[in-house]
VEXFI-59934 format. One line per field, with one value per residue (C-alpha): residue number from 0; residue in one letter; chain; x, y, z. Coordinates in Angstrom, 3 decimals, always signed. Example, Ala and Ser with C-alpha at 12.3 -4.5 7.8 and 13.67 -1.06 7.14 Angstrom:
2
seq = c(0	1) $
type = c(A	S) $
mol = c(A	A) $
c1 = c(+12.300	+13.670) $
c2 = c(-4.500	-1.060) $
c3 = c(+7.800	+7.140) $
This chain:
150
seq = c(0	1	2	3	4	5	6	7	8	9	10	11	12	13	14	15	16	17	18	19	20	21	22	23	24	25	26	27	28	29	30	31	32	33	34	35	36	37	38	39	40	41	42	43	44	45	46	47	48	49	50	51	52	53	54	55	56	57	58	59	60	61	62	63	64	65	66	67	68	69	70	71	72	73	74	75	76	77	78	79	80	81	82	83	84	85	86	87	88	89	90	91	92	93	94	95	96	97	98	99	100	101	102	103	104	105	106	107	108	109	110	111	112	113	114	115	116	117	118	119	120	121	122	123	124	125	126	127	128	129	130	131	132	133	134	135	136	137	138	139	140	141	142	143	144	145	146	147	148	149) $
type = c(X	X	X	X	X	X	X	X	X	X	X	X	X	X	X	X	X	X	X	X	X	X	X	X	X	X	X	X	X	X	X	X	X	X	X	X	X	X	X	X	X	X	X	X	X	X	X	X	X	X	X	X	X	X	X	X	X	X	X	X	X	X	X	X	X	X	X	X	X	X	X	X	X	X	X	X	X	X	X	X	X	X	X	X	X	X	X	X	X	X	X	X	X	X	X	X	X	X	X	X	X	X	X	X	X	X	X	X	X	X	X	X	X	X	X	X	X	X	X	X	X	X	X	X	X	X	X	X	X	X	X	X	X	X	X	X	X	X	X	X	X	X	X	X	X	X	X	X	X	X) $
mol = c(A	A	A	A	A	A	A	A	A	A	A	A	A	A	A	A	A	A	A	A	A	A	A	A	A	A	A	A	A	A	A	A	A	A	A	A	A	A	A	A	A	A	A	A	A	A	A	A	A	A	A	A	A	A	A	A	A	A	A	A	A	A	A	A	A	A	A	A	A	A	A	A	A	A	A	A	A	A	A	A	A	A	A	A	A	A	A	A	A	A	A	A	A	A	A	A	A	A	A	A	A	A	A	A	A	A	A	A	A	A	A	A	A	A	A	A	A	A	A	A	A	A	A	A	A	A	A	A	A	A	A	A	A	A	A	A	A	A	A	A	A	A	A	A	A	A	A	A	A	A) $
c1 = c(+65.106	+68.144	+66.874	+63.702	+62.527	+59.309	+56.128	+55.569	+58.960	+61.687	+65.488	+67.083	+69.953	+67.315	+65.910	+69.327	+69.596	+66.569	+67.237	+70.705	+69.051	+66.305	+69.270	+71.304	+68.167	+67.369	+70.909	+70.754	+67.281	+67.849	+71.651	+72.071	+69.800	+71.741	+74.728	+74.176	+73.076	+76.138	+78.409	+76.186	+76.567	+80.562	+80.761	+78.707	+80.791	+82.829	+80.614	+80.776	+83.909	+85.813	+89.363	+92.400	+92.121	+94.591	+93.536	+93.966	+91.044	+89.033	+89.258	+88.695	+85.537	+84.707	+85.142	+88.485	+92.409	+94.364	+95.918	+99.912	+100.785	+98.825	+100.156	+98.835	+96.811	+94.834	+91.722	+89.412	+86.281	+83.732	+81.498	+78.105	+75.313	+76.248	+80.027	+81.578	+84.882	+86.501	+89.751	+91.194	+94.518	+96.133	+96.908	+97.720	+95.215	+95.105	+95.296	+92.368	+90.063	+91.548	+91.427	+87.830	+86.958	+87.935	+87.496	+83.970	+82.617	+78.762	+79.360	+76.522	+77.059	+76.075	+72.753	+74.414	+78.299	+80.630	+83.805	+85.401	+84.162	+81.123	+80.336	+78.210	+77.871	+75.188	+75.789	+72.478	+70.725	+74.076	+76.808	+77.100	+80.519	+80.627	+83.440	+84.400	+87.674	+88.868	+91.339	+93.916	+96.512	+98.120	+98.899	+97.114	+93.906	+92.088	+90.535	+87.819	+86.188	+83.462	+81.744	+78.945	+76.614	+73.230) $
c2 = c(+46.647	+44.644	+41.132	+40.357	+36.876	+37.326	+37.193	+34.063	+32.324	+31.199	+32.755	+30.966	+29.831	+27.966	+26.144	+24.720	+22.954	+21.903	+19.943	+19.160	+17.811	+15.314	+14.184	+13.271	+11.567	+9.964	+8.955	+6.960	+5.478	+4.327	+3.478	+2.302	-1.140	-1.473	-1.356	-3.693	-6.153	-5.570	-6.444	-9.386	-10.740	-10.189	-11.498	-14.788	-15.470	-17.762	-19.628	-23.227	-23.571	-26.428	-25.326	-27.692	-29.501	-31.205	-35.062	-36.257	-33.708	-34.923	-38.333	-37.872	-36.349	-39.376	-41.639	-43.126	-43.040	-43.084	-46.430	-46.595	-46.548	-44.143	-41.759	-38.600	-37.813	-34.967	-33.459	-30.656	-29.226	-27.228	-25.547	-23.581	-24.814	-28.745	-29.627	-31.701	-33.422	-35.111	-37.234	-38.873	-41.310	-44.163	-47.321	-50.867	-53.316	-55.766	-53.012	-51.012	-54.066	-54.460	-50.903	-50.624	-53.738	-52.217	-48.898	-49.263	-52.328	-51.578	-50.273	-51.097	-51.667	-48.491	-48.856	-47.940	-47.516	-46.565	-47.824	-51.168	-50.815	-48.601	-48.534	-46.451	-45.658	-43.889	-42.712	-42.166	-39.212	-36.834	-37.904	-40.112	-41.505	-42.814	-44.700	-45.227	-47.512	-47.743	-50.011	-48.472	-50.550	-54.237	-53.132	-49.511	-48.635	-44.981	-44.452	-41.348	-40.802	-38.268	-37.372	-34.850	-33.784	-32.480) $
c3 = c(-28.150	-26.276	-24.848	-26.791	-26.778	-28.402	-27.072	-24.681	-25.670	-23.595	-23.831	-25.802	-23.507	-21.759	-24.505	-24.700	-21.403	-21.751	-24.966	-23.948	-20.669	-22.559	-25.193	-22.135	-20.496	-23.746	-24.014	-20.344	-21.114	-24.544	-24.115	-20.699	-21.540	-24.918	-23.168	-20.513	-23.430	-25.435	-21.927	-21.188	-24.670	-24.381	-20.924	-21.880	-24.692	-23.707	-21.056	-21.784	-24.218	-23.020	-21.956	-21.364	-17.913	-15.637	-16.278	-12.890	-12.090	-15.208	-14.109	-10.774	-11.555	-14.084	-10.927	-12.258	-12.947	-16.157	-16.404	-15.615	-19.323	-20.655	-23.222	-25.161	-22.439	-23.683	-21.057	-21.487	-19.109	-19.722	-16.898	-17.436	-15.941	-16.101	-16.305	-19.106	-18.946	-21.307	-21.070	-24.437	-24.231	-25.671	-23.927	-24.700	-26.519	-23.172	-20.788	-22.098	-21.539	-18.267	-17.128	-18.270	-16.227	-13.068	-13.228	-14.301	-13.281	-13.302	-16.770	-19.167	-23.115	-24.913	-26.799	-30.312	-31.007	-33.776	-31.884	-30.943	-26.937	-26.250	-21.993	-20.239	-16.575	-14.257	-10.841	-9.824	-11.571	-11.264	-12.973	-16.591	-18.024	-21.694	-22.557	-26.053	-27.070	-30.630	-31.311	-33.616	-34.637	-33.321	-29.951	-29.311	-27.947	-28.035	-24.905	-24.801	-21.370	-21.291	-18.255	-17.345	-14.458	-14.307) $
């Protein structure tokens, strides 16, 4: 009597170790890639979302400068494979036209425009700038500068 494991059967302690090892191996083989996938999704979730940016840096990227009387300036930038920077500010109506002519003299009218003034500027194949001006009231213009590279 004593330690009777039956004919051809392994001891119970050894079978338990095999099952524990097989379970651990299955967890690593199946769970490892799944954990990596979840981590990647979480790590890449915020990439490309617009975040507040310094307006002087945004306008330098757009190859321009804010007018001296610019107010209510808000700027954002989004980075991933491309960079997209947006500056939005208010200025005087007369200043907006002079600023646009001085800052983007090579600008061409946009093919379609939902604002009062729309100008597109291309710097080769690497940088594009879209300028949109909307006249709000008698003396104020809302200017939106959007620059992106490829």
